[in-house]
N, C-alpha and C positions, 0 to 999 in steps of 0.2 A: 503494500500500500504506500510505501514511501516513494514510489516512482511516478507520482502524480505531477503533471506539468500544467502550469497555467499559461494560456496564450494571450489572455487579455485581462484587463482589470475588471473586477466584479463590483458593480455599484449596488449598494444596498438601498432598498426602497422600503419605506414604511407602509405596511399593508393596512388597509382600512377595513373596518367591520362593515357588515351589511347595514347596520343601524346608522353608522356615520355616512355611508353612501346615500342612504335614503334621506337623511336630514339635508345633505347637500343638494340633492335633486329637488326636494320639496322647497328649499329656499330659492333655488333658481326658478322653479315654476311660479312661486308666489311673486317674485320680482317681475317675471314676464307678464303675469296677469295684471299687475298694477300698471305696467307700462302700456299694455294694450288698452286698459280701461281709460287711461289718460290720453293717449295719442291715437288710439284705433289701430287697425291692422292695415297691411298693405294690399289686402284682397279687394278687388273691385266690388261694388255693390251687386252688380249682375255680371256673371261671367260672360265672356265673349262667346258668340255662337260657334257651335261645332262646325267642322268641315261639311258634314252632311246638311246642316241647316243652311249654311252659306250656299251650297250647291242647289238646294231646293228653292231658295229665294231667287237665285240667279236664273234657274229654269223658269220659274213663274214670270219673271220680268221679260225674259227673251221669248217665251212661248206662252202668251196668255191664252186661256181657254175661251173659246167663243161660245156664247150661249145663244143658239138659234132656236 
């Protein structure tokens, strides 16, 4: 066992518990919610039409149905 060779430095990292991870995530979520409540979101009020809706609208404009 004394023949072990190290090829790089080992950096130690403090491991966090699930409870600590959960608290950190909850803190970020609450901060985000407060920001969204104050400034709103970047989402448009109504989403842009889908490609299918655009094509249907274009077809109706180019080829209107004649009611005889």
